C-alpha positions as CSV (number, residue, x, y, z in Angstrom):
1,M,120.0,94.2,57.3
2,S,122.2,95.3,60.2
3,D,121.5,95.2,63.8
4,E,121.2,98.9,63.9
5,E,118.2,98.9,61.6
6,T,116.2,96.2,63.3
7,E,116.9,97.2,66.9
8,E,114.0,99.2,68.3
9,P,114.7,102.1,70.6
10,G,113.5,100.9,74.0
11,L,113.6,101.7,77.6
12,S,116.9,100.8,79.3
13,L,116.9,99.0,82.6
14,E,118.4,102.1,84.3
15,D,115.6,104.3,83.0
16,F,113.0,101.8,84.2
17,Y,114.4,101.8,87.7
18,T,115.0,105.5,87.9
19,E,111.8,106.8,86.3
20,I,109.1,104.2,85.9
21,I,109.2,102.5,89.3
22,P,109.2,105.7,91.4
23,K,106.4,107.1,89.4
24,F,104.4,103.9,89.8
25,W,104.9,103.8,93.6
26,L,104.0,107.5,93.9
27,G,100.8,107.0,91.8
28,T,99.9,103.9,93.8
29,T,100.4,105.5,97.2
30,D,98.4,108.5,96.0
31,L,95.6,106.3,94.8
32,V,95.5,104.3,98.1
33,H,95.5,107.6,100.1
34,D,92.5,108.9,98.1
35,V,90.6,105.6,98.5
36,I,91.2,105.5,102.2
37,G,90.0,109.2,102.5
38,L,86.9,108.4,100.5
39,L,86.2,105.3,102.6
40,D,86.7,107.3,105.8
41,T,84.1,109.9,104.6
42,F,81.7,107.2,103.5
43,L,81.9,105.3,106.9
44,A,81.5,108.5,108.8
45,D,78.3,109.3,106.8
46,Q,77.0,105.8,107.3
47,A,77.7,106.0,111.1
48,A,75.7,109.3,111.3
49,L,72.8,107.8,109.3
50,F,72.8,104.7,111.5
51,E,72.7,106.7,114.7
52,K,69.8,108.7,113.3
53,F,68.1,105.5,112.4
54,Q,68.6,103.9,115.8
55,A,67.3,107.0,117.6
56,R,64.2,107.0,115.3
57,V,63.6,103.2,115.9
58,Q,64.0,103.6,119.6
59,Q,61.6,106.5,119.6
60,D,58.9,105.0,117.4
61,A,59.4,101.2,117.9
62,V,57.3,100.7,121.0
63,P,54.1,102.6,121.6
64,D,53.3,103.6,125.2
65,G,51.9,100.6,127.2
66,A,53.0,98.0,124.6
67,E,54.8,94.9,125.6
68,I,57.8,93.4,123.7
69,I,57.5,89.7,123.2
70,P,60.8,88.1,122.2
71,F,61.0,85.3,119.7
72,P,61.2,81.9,121.4
73,N,64.6,80.2,121.2
74,R,64.7,76.9,119.3
75,P,66.2,74.0,121.2
76,E,69.7,73.1,120.0
77,G,68.9,69.7,118.6
78,E,66.2,70.9,116.2
79,G,67.0,71.8,112.6
80,D,65.1,73.8,110.0
81,G,62.9,71.0,109.0
């Protein structure tokens, strides 16, 4: 057996640096861009829903003439039990 028969055709180091790495970085930056765009849309939707929720709670939370009684604060030295 000679070296030519056992040697598998592979990717040279030059091909790796000129083709694989640039494609990897382009794909990674495209993926990050897409995820950030989706996250931005999601957070905008959540903010709109939260504003609607807050308006609804403020509108319906306290009936006319009701008094809001806050929870008493526990002294600092006391634990849960």
